[in-house]
C-alpha positions as CSV (number, residue, x, y, z in Angstrom):
1,X,85.2,108.6,118.7
2,X,82.5,110.4,116.9
3,X,79.7,112.9,117.4
4,X,77.0,111.6,119.6
5,X,74.3,110.7,117.1
6,X,71.8,108.0,116.3
7,X,73.5,105.0,114.7
8,X,77.1,105.9,115.5
9,X,77.8,103.0,117.8
10,X,76.0,100.5,115.5
11,X,78.0,101.7,112.5
12,X,81.3,101.3,114.3
13,X,80.2,97.9,115.6
14,X,79.4,96.7,112.1
15,X,82.9,97.8,110.9
16,X,84.6,96.0,113.8
17,X,82.5,92.8,113.2
18,X,83.4,92.8,109.5
19,X,87.1,92.8,110.3
20,X,87.0,90.7,113.5
21,X,84.3,88.1,113.1
22,X,85.1,86.5,116.5
23,X,84.6,89.8,118.3
24,X,82.8,89.6,121.6
25,X,80.2,92.4,122.0
26,X,80.5,92.1,125.8
27,X,83.8,94.0,125.5
28,X,82.2,97.2,124.1
29,X,82.6,100.2,126.4
30,X,80.9,103.6,125.6
31,X,81.6,106.9,127.2
32,X,80.1,110.3,126.5
33,X,82.2,113.5,126.6
34,X,81.6,115.9,129.4
35,X,79.3,118.1,127.3
36,X,77.6,115.1,125.6
37,X,78.7,116.2,122.1
38,X,80.9,113.2,121.5
39,X,80.8,109.5,122.2
40,X,83.8,107.2,122.5
41,X,83.3,103.5,121.7
42,X,86.0,101.1,122.8
43,X,86.3,97.5,121.4
44,X,88.6,94.7,122.4
45,X,89.5,92.3,119.7
46,X,92.1,89.5,119.3
47,X,94.0,90.5,116.2
48,X,95.5,87.8,114.0
49,X,97.7,90.0,111.9
50,X,99.0,93.5,111.4
51,X,97.1,93.6,108.1
52,X,93.9,93.0,109.9
53,X,94.6,95.9,112.3
54,X,95.6,98.2,109.5
55,X,92.4,97.3,107.5
56,X,90.2,97.8,110.6
57,X,91.8,101.2,111.4
58,X,91.5,102.4,107.8
59,X,87.8,101.4,107.6
60,X,87.1,103.3,110.9
61,X,89.0,106.4,109.7
62,X,87.2,106.3,106.3
63,X,83.7,106.2,107.9
64,X,82.1,109.7,107.8
65,X,80.7,109.4,111.4
66,X,84.1,108.7,112.9
67,X,86.0,111.8,114.1
68,X,89.1,110.0,115.4
69,X,90.3,106.4,115.8
70,X,93.1,105.2,118.0
């Protein structure tokens, strides 16, 4: 989740694709907060290892546009 701003979804998508090359973009779901200030982006990936998940999570958390990653 991050502030609703230009480029947010694309930035998160790029991170996910770099950690899960077989990611299917058709699984992306986006939802704006009630006030429209925030945007949640949900991705479904097939993880191959715990290390892959940990690295993806860390990359998302380290990105300045990401407010929270679950």
